[in-house]
Backbone as ProteinMPNN parsed JSONL, in Angstrom:
{"seq_chain_A": "XXXXXXXXXXXXXXXXXXXXXXXXXXXXXXXXXXXXXXXXXXXXXXXXXXXXXXXXXXXXXXXXXXXXXXXXXXXXXXXXXXXXXXXXXXXXXXXXXXXXXXXXXXXXXXXXXXXXXXXXXXXXXXXXXX", "coords_chain_A": {"N_chain_A": [[-0.851, -18.388, -8.932], [-2.125, -15.741, -6.831], [-3.403, -14.018, -4.288], [-2.263, -11.184, -2.613], [-1.152, -9.53, 0.334], [0.526, -6.77, 1.347], [2.737, -4.672, 3.496], [3.275, -1.437, 2.737], [5.737, 1.21, 2.721], [5.0, 4.429, 3.01], [6.649, 7.355, 2.368], [6.829, 10.872, 2.857], [7.938, 13.113, 0.59], [10.035, 16.041, -0.259], [8.453, 16.706, -2.771], [6.361, 15.204, -2.975], [5.931, 11.394, -2.87], [7.318, 8.905, -1.593], [7.632, 5.311, -2.105], [7.938, 2.356, -0.823], [8.444, -1.286, -0.29], [9.544, -2.936, 2.318], [9.555, -5.809, 2.369], [9.774, -7.039, -0.102], [12.073, -7.677, -2.527], [13.331, -4.75, -4.317], [11.474, -3.629, -4.584], [9.832, -0.855, -5.244], [8.305, 2.497, -5.519], [7.241, 6.087, -6.691], [5.306, 8.924, -6.299], [3.884, 12.263, -6.919], [1.549, 12.923, -5.839], [-0.919, 11.45, -2.774], [-2.537, 9.881, -3.804], [-2.058, 8.997, -6.09], [0.387, 7.482, -5.316], [-0.641, 5.601, -3.846], [-1.895, 3.904, -5.735], [0.07, 3.515, -7.974], [1.691, 1.987, -6.014], [0.199, -0.396, -5.652], [0.198, -1.384, -8.196], [3.084, -1.919, -8.668], [3.714, -3.558, -7.122], [1.666, -5.679, -7.864], [2.999, -6.538, -9.721], [5.711, -7.093, -9.172], [5.546, -9.164, -7.354], [4.15, -11.059, -9.069], [5.873, -11.305, -11.118], [8.179, -12.769, -9.688], [6.632, -15.062, -9.347], [6.015, -16.185, -11.769], [8.465, -16.621, -12.281], [9.292, -18.7, -10.529], [10.361, -18.797, -8.043], [10.211, -18.198, -4.312], [7.685, -16.527, -2.564], [7.911, -13.594, -0.435], [7.774, -13.568, 2.895], [4.78, -11.519, 4.52], [5.903, -8.892, 6.849], [4.294, -8.221, 9.983], [2.526, -5.038, 10.172], [2.673, -3.538, 12.649], [5.368, -4.485, 12.967], [6.962, -2.741, 11.27], [9.639, -0.245, 11.285], [9.293, 3.008, 11.383], [9.789, 6.734, 10.35], [8.998, 10.071, 11.529], [8.052, 11.408, 9.032], [7.275, 9.261, 7.176], [4.772, 6.123, 6.886], [2.703, 3.144, 7.367], [1.305, 1.384, 5.096], [-1.649, -1.302, 4.281], [-1.17, -2.985, 1.189], [-2.639, -4.146, -1.339], [-2.695, -6.896, -3.34], [-3.73, -8.981, -6.837], [-2.236, -11.67, -8.182], [-3.226, -13.429, -9.83], [-4.941, -11.926, -11.765], [-5.473, -9.24, -13.81], [-7.117, -6.882, -13.17], [-7.09, -4.624, -10.298], [-8.265, -4.599, -6.928], [-12.103, -4.055, -5.992], [-12.13, -1.004, -5.0], [-14.216, -0.44, -3.324], [-15.274, -2.817, -2.174], [-16.005, -5.1, 0.298], [-13.643, -6.514, 1.785], [-11.836, -4.682, 1.22], [-12.071, -2.47, 2.112], [-12.843, -3.119, 5.143], [-10.152, -3.744, 5.493], [-8.887, -1.229, 5.174], [-10.089, 0.074, 7.133], [-8.963, -0.949, 9.466], [-6.268, -0.699, 9.441], [-6.202, 2.21, 9.444], [-7.252, 2.481, 11.94], [-5.131, 1.265, 13.31], [-3.391, 3.085, 12.801], [-4.583, 5.552, 14.298], [-4.369, 5.16, 16.915], [-1.369, 5.146, 17.48], [-1.101, 7.792, 17.107], [-0.96, 9.125, 14.339], [-3.01, 10.595, 13.332], [-2.79, 13.072, 11.662], [-2.285, 11.938, 9.226], [-4.274, 9.986, 8.97], [-6.089, 11.473, 8.264], [-5.111, 12.664, 5.776], [-4.976, 10.268, 3.953], [-7.777, 9.532, 3.931], [-8.667, 11.675, 2.676], [-6.833, 11.631, 0.331], [-8.387, 8.952, -0.734], [-10.989, 9.821, -1.159], [-10.699, 11.596, -3.175], [-9.876, 10.157, -5.307], [-11.967, 8.382, -5.499], [-13.583, 9.966, -6.138], [-12.641, 10.627, -8.806], [-12.753, 8.202, -10.054]], "CA_chain_A": [[-1.544, -17.241, -8.957], [-3.109, -15.46, -5.617], [-4.066, -12.393, -3.45], [-1.298, -10.852, -1.283], [-0.974, -8.062, 1.224], [2.217, -6.284, 1.752], [2.939, -3.696, 3.882], [4.308, -0.422, 2.209], [6.061, 2.316, 3.548], [5.002, 5.788, 2.323], [7.408, 8.604, 3.06], [6.235, 11.762, 2.29], [9.286, 13.663, 0.538], [9.515, 17.58, -0.459], [7.707, 16.864, -3.893], [5.537, 13.878, -3.267], [5.571, 10.583, -1.87], [8.128, 7.327, -2.034], [6.739, 4.075, -1.266], [8.923, 1.171, -0.621], [8.24, -2.489, 0.174], [10.584, -3.588, 3.067], [9.285, -7.43, 2.409], [9.882, -7.307, -1.413], [13.246, -6.994, -3.153], [13.501, -3.775, -5.214], [9.67, -3.07, -5.201], [9.602, 0.806, -4.429], [7.842, 3.471, -6.54], [6.878, 7.22, -6.514], [4.193, 9.749, -7.028], [3.345, 13.482, -6.591], [0.093, 12.872, -4.887], [-0.86, 10.498, -2.089], [-3.79, 9.239, -4.467], [-1.307, 8.582, -6.987], [1.259, 6.863, -4.547], [-1.65, 4.592, -3.762], [-2.344, 3.433, -7.085], [1.162, 2.894, -8.288], [1.989, 0.926, -4.736], [-0.353, -1.57, -5.767], [0.607, -1.861, -9.684], [4.464, -2.398, -8.564], [3.529, -4.659, -5.97], [1.388, -6.94, -8.644], [3.972, -6.716, -11.303], [6.852, -7.985, -8.803], [4.937, -10.564, -7.113], [3.41, -11.981, -10.329], [7.346, -11.993, -11.989], [8.432, -13.973, -8.663], [5.444, -16.327, -9.467], [6.418, -16.897, -13.289], [10.114, -17.269, -12.02], [9.133, -20.405, -9.915], [10.676, -17.872, -6.886], [9.37, -18.077, -3.599], [6.644, -14.937, -2.122], [8.427, -13.474, 0.459], [6.536, -13.452, 4.02], [5.033, -10.062, 4.938], [6.049, -8.386, 8.308], [3.07, -7.484, 10.742], [2.407, -3.756, 10.042], [3.692, -2.968, 13.657], [6.891, -4.156, 13.317], [7.8, -2.147, 10.576], [10.182, 0.942, 11.476], [9.131, 4.247, 10.218], [10.011, 7.674, 10.936], [7.889, 11.408, 11.526], [7.423, 11.504, 7.267], [6.492, 7.979, 7.31], [3.713, 5.73, 7.587], [2.777, 2.131, 6.58], [-0.271, 1.298, 4.609], [-1.493, -2.371, 3.306], [-0.939, -2.863, -0.12], [-3.288, -5.52, -1.684], [-2.595, -7.201, -5.324], [-4.096, -10.267, -7.347], [-1.159, -11.824, -9.43], [-4.345, -13.646, -11.201], [-6.174, -10.836, -12.141], [-4.206, -7.846, -13.504], [-7.011, -5.631, -12.445], [-7.305, -4.028, -9.003], [-9.617, -5.02, -6.428], [-12.864, -2.726, -5.919], [-11.973, -0.103, -3.933], [-15.148, -0.592, -2.383], [-15.347, -4.338, -1.484], [-16.257, -4.963, 1.766], [-12.499, -6.612, 2.278], [-10.759, -3.716, 1.084], [-13.068, -1.311, 3.216], [-12.382, -3.672, 6.599], [-8.486, -3.511, 5.495], [-8.695, 0.418, 5.755], [-10.566, 0.446, 8.531], [-8.039, -1.902, 10.308], [-4.928, 0.065, 9.385], [-6.099, 3.431, 10.234], [-7.078, 2.366, 13.477], [-3.924, 1.376, 13.968], [-2.46, 4.623, 12.988], [-4.822, 6.671, 15.2], [-4.041, 4.33, 18.278], [0.088, 5.273, 17.328], [-1.282, 9.187, 17.006], [-0.914, 9.306, 13.425], [-4.621, 11.478, 13.146], [-2.94, 13.852, 10.394], [-1.775, 11.082, 8.476], [-5.206, 9.589, 8.459], [-7.09, 12.823, 7.119], [-4.558, 12.616, 4.185], [-5.133, 9.122, 3.661], [-8.814, 9.941, 4.071], [-9.224, 12.56, 1.561], [-6.745, 11.087, -0.904], [-9.264, 7.817, -1.138], [-12.435, 10.573, -1.438], [-10.84, 11.918, -4.583], [-9.739, 8.722, -6.242], [-13.42, 7.664, -5.658], [-14.303, 11.006, -7.492], [-12.042, 10.499, -10.276], [-13.12, 6.884, -10.884]], "C_chain_A": [[-1.866, -16.895, -7.701], [-3.175, -14.25, -5.396], [-3.033, -12.759, -2.562], [-1.949, -9.848, -0.36], [0.114, -8.049, 1.866], [2.167, -5.185, 2.607], [3.776, -2.604, 2.962], [4.577, 0.523, 2.911], [6.032, 3.307, 2.508], [5.763, 6.975, 2.882], [6.92, 9.597, 2.164], [7.482, 12.857, 2.151], [9.23, 15.209, -0.086], [8.776, 17.731, -1.947], [6.753, 15.579, -3.973], [5.855, 12.842, -2.469], [6.589, 9.237, -2.512], [7.3, 6.542, -1.485], [7.845, 3.107, -1.763], [8.023, -0.024, 0.007], [9.337, -3.346, 0.94], [10.544, -5.418, 2.785], [9.807, -7.853, 1.243], [11.028, -6.549, -2.347], [13.03, -5.93, -4.058], [11.908, -3.729, -5.875], [9.733, -1.537, -4.43], [8.63, 1.837, -5.866], [7.865, 4.948, -6.157], [5.884, 7.802, -6.771], [4.618, 11.309, -6.49], [2.555, 13.752, -5.805], [-0.196, 11.614, -3.807], [-1.64, 9.406, -3.144], [-3.099, 8.366, -5.634], [-0.151, 7.574, -7.15], [0.419, 5.369, -4.417], [-1.668, 3.785, -4.952], [-0.799, 2.66, -7.662], [1.884, 1.924, -7.113], [1.381, -0.577, -5.726], [0.006, -1.993, -7.367], [1.718, -2.488, -9.82], [4.385, -3.564, -7.831], [3.018, -6.186, -6.98], [2.336, -7.304, -9.573], [5.356, -7.761, -10.574], [6.539, -9.07, -8.272], [4.576, -11.945, -8.198], [5.074, -12.241, -11.207], [7.709, -12.889, -10.913], [7.497, -15.174, -8.79], [6.082, -17.151, -10.568], [7.565, -17.288, -12.842], [9.852, -18.612, -11.121], [9.992, -19.635, -8.276], [9.401, -17.803, -5.743], [8.452, -16.928, -3.19], [7.547, -15.213, -0.752], [7.228, -13.422, 1.738], [6.809, -12.008, 3.966], [4.993, -9.988, 6.397], [4.59, -7.99, 8.685], [3.244, -6.171, 10.23], [3.324, -3.332, 10.933], [4.591, -2.888, 14.003], [7.587, -3.516, 12.165], [8.109, -0.537, 10.633], [9.684, 1.965, 10.462], [9.601, 5.595, 11.275], [8.618, 9.052, 10.994], [7.43, 11.6, 10.03], [7.007, 10.323, 6.835], [5.613, 7.527, 7.603], [3.37, 4.162, 6.453], [1.536, 2.189, 6.451], [-0.045, -0.243, 4.043], [-1.875, -2.129, 2.073], [-1.566, -4.166, -0.576], [-2.636, -5.754, -3.025], [-3.168, -8.705, -5.387], [-3.249, -10.639, -8.321], [-2.194, -12.215, -10.249], [-4.827, -12.966, -12.049], [-5.717, -9.5, -12.263], [-5.312, -6.886, -13.164], [-7.267, -5.518, -11.374], [-8.263, -4.529, -8.666], [-10.557, -4.079, -6.411], [-12.317, -2.333, -4.865], [-13.154, -0.062, -2.725], [-15.92, -1.56, -1.736], [-15.379, -3.919, -0.146], [-14.372, -5.531, 1.966], [-11.614, -5.691, 1.985], [-11.292, -2.465, 2.143], [-12.395, -1.952, 4.842], [-10.531, -3.56, 6.519], [-7.978, -2.087, 5.861], [-9.145, 0.461, 6.774], [-9.5, 0.078, 9.726], [-6.665, -0.714, 10.388], [-5.265, 1.581, 10.024], [-6.665, 3.248, 11.582], [-5.746, 1.994, 14.551], [-3.185, 2.638, 14.202], [-3.197, 5.559, 13.724], [-4.424, 5.934, 16.564], [-2.748, 4.894, 18.541], [-0.023, 6.915, 17.222], [-1.325, 9.985, 16.149], [-2.175, 10.104, 12.947], [-4.187, 12.269, 11.505], [-2.828, 12.972, 9.087], [-3.377, 10.228, 8.065], [-6.363, 10.045, 7.549], [-6.127, 12.419, 5.896], [-4.748, 11.28, 3.626], [-6.775, 9.041, 3.127], [-9.422, 10.64, 2.791], [-8.587, 12.157, 0.06], [-7.575, 9.467, -1.664], [-10.519, 8.519, -1.576], [-11.771, 11.281, -3.03], [-10.349, 11.162, -5.192], [-11.284, 8.069, -6.637], [-14.222, 9.135, -6.745], [-14.25, 10.793, -8.664], [-12.738, 9.492, -10.95], [-14.474, 7.319, -12.007]], "O_chain_A": [[-1.978, -17.947, -7.072], [-3.011, -13.403, -6.274], [-2.782, -13.811, -1.974], [-3.122, -9.478, -0.394], [0.621, -8.852, 2.649], [1.163, -4.544, 2.299], [4.872, -2.93, 2.506], [3.783, 0.845, 3.795], [6.673, 3.279, 1.458], [5.359, 7.496, 3.922], [6.626, 9.384, 0.988], [7.993, 13.404, 3.128], [8.088, 15.515, -0.429], [8.513, 18.88, -2.303], [6.479, 15.054, -5.052], [6.104, 13.136, -1.3], [6.539, 8.767, -3.648], [6.444, 6.8, -0.64], [8.451, 3.121, -2.834], [7.035, 0.218, 0.699], [9.943, -4.268, 0.394], [11.516, -6.132, 3.033], [10.345, -8.96, 1.257], [11.026, -5.393, -2.772], [12.241, -6.362, -4.899], [11.412, -3.77, -7.001], [9.677, -1.305, -3.222], [8.555, 1.506, -7.05], [8.584, 5.156, -5.179], [5.258, 7.241, -7.671], [5.576, 11.48, -5.736], [2.664, 14.709, -5.038], [0.467, 10.624, -4.115], [-1.297, 8.225, -3.21], [-3.513, 7.272, -6.016], [0.277, 7.014, -8.16], [0.825, 4.283, -4.829], [-1.239, 2.655, -4.717], [-0.646, 1.44, -7.729], [2.686, 1.086, -7.526], [2.031, -1.467, -6.276], [0.04, -3.209, -7.557], [1.852, -3.389, -10.648], [5.115, -4.525, -8.073], [3.564, -7.29, -6.976], [2.363, -8.401, -10.132], [5.867, -8.754, -11.092], [7.168, -10.073, -8.611], [4.686, -13.169, -8.136], [5.316, -13.282, -11.817], [7.52, -14.056, -11.256], [7.787, -16.234, -8.237], [6.531, -18.295, -10.498], [7.78, -18.49, -13.002], [10.58, -19.57, -11.38], [10.037, -20.474, -7.376], [8.215, -17.535, -5.935], [8.775, -16.048, -3.987], [7.841, -16.261, -0.176], [6.025, -13.265, 1.531], [7.816, -11.351, 3.702], [4.313, -10.721, 7.115], [3.804, -7.515, 7.865], [4.354, -6.073, 9.706], [4.426, -2.877, 10.625], [5.083, -2.088, 14.798], [8.795, -3.725, 12.054], [7.317, 0.322, 10.246], [9.638, 1.9, 9.234], [9.734, 5.565, 12.499], [7.49, 8.877, 10.531], [6.274, 12.002, 9.904], [6.196, 10.408, 5.913], [5.09, 8.047, 8.588], [3.645, 4.05, 5.258], [0.72, 2.734, 7.193], [1.008, -0.637, 3.543], [-2.716, -1.286, 1.759], [-1.053, -5.228, -0.221], [-2.115, -4.858, -3.689], [-3.159, -9.494, -4.443], [-3.36, -10.05, -9.396], [-2.331, -11.624, -11.321], [-5.158, -13.425, -13.143], [-5.549, -8.711, -11.333], [-4.827, -5.822, -12.78], [-7.919, -6.507, -11.041], [-9.141, -4.946, -9.422], [-10.116, -3.001, -6.81], [-12.017, -3.041, -3.904], [-13.002, 0.26, -1.547], [-16.887, -1.387, -0.994], [-14.994, -2.892, 0.413], [-13.742, -4.576, 2.421], [-10.5, -5.825, 2.491], [-10.567, -1.723, 2.807], [-11.607, -1.306, 5.532], [-9.83, -3.311, 7.5], [-7.018, -1.795, 6.574], [-8.438, 1.041, 7.598], [-9.306, 0.772, 10.724], [-6.305, -0.075, 11.377], [-4.637, 2.027, 10.984], [-6.384, 4.151, 12.37], [-5.452, 2.213, 15.726], [-2.623, 3.114, 15.189], [-2.552, 6.588, 13.928], [-4.086, 6.809, 17.362], [-2.607, 5.254, 19.71], [1.085, 7.45, 17.252], [-1.562, 11.177, 16.342], [-2.145, 10.151, 11.717], [-4.871, 12.18, 10.485], [-3.284, 13.363, 8.013], [-3.567, 9.894, 6.895], [-7.111, 9.553, 6.704], [-6.663, 11.747, 5.014], [-4.597, 11.35, 2.406], [-7.02, 8.54, 2.029], [-10.372, 10.271, 2.1], [-9.194, 12.209, -1.01], [-7.367, 9.028, -2.795], [-11.208, 7.892, -2.381], [-12.569, 11.4, -3.96], [-10.309, 11.714, -6.291], [-11.646, 7.488, -7.661], [-15.04, 9.163, -7.664], [-15.155, 10.724, -9.496], [-13.247, 9.619, -12.063], [-14.945, 6.47, -12.764]]}, "name": "protein", "num_of_chains": 1, "seq": "XXXXXXXXXXXXXXXXXXXXXXXXXXXXXXXXXXXXXXXXXXXXXXXXXXXXXXXXXXXXXXXXXXXXXXXXXXXXXXXXXXXXXXXXXXXXXXXXXXXXXXXXXXXXXXXXXXXXXXXXXXXXXXXXXX"}
């Protein structure tokens, strides 16, 4: 049991978002909103990696975010999970904050300003509903 961070590809679809983890076989989800997609991504990653650990199978190596191909409708988000603890990490923890800031800086450098705005708005809504 351990803590992990894996890149997830979020793709804006006609009716919401699809999410897949290129490094984790059969690990994907979808949702109507970005807020829900972020939450579901954490959940599915935790379940898949916990199953691998329980079955004694190796955990795959996470690909660096800059090496994940995306298209105009997609963006990559680092998703964190803890297979030892069913509860998700605090959204306002220093580690989660630093991870999010690093990710957003990379997105801004690559010209994905609108995607950063959408991510910040979804994060704000998630904080208000908690």
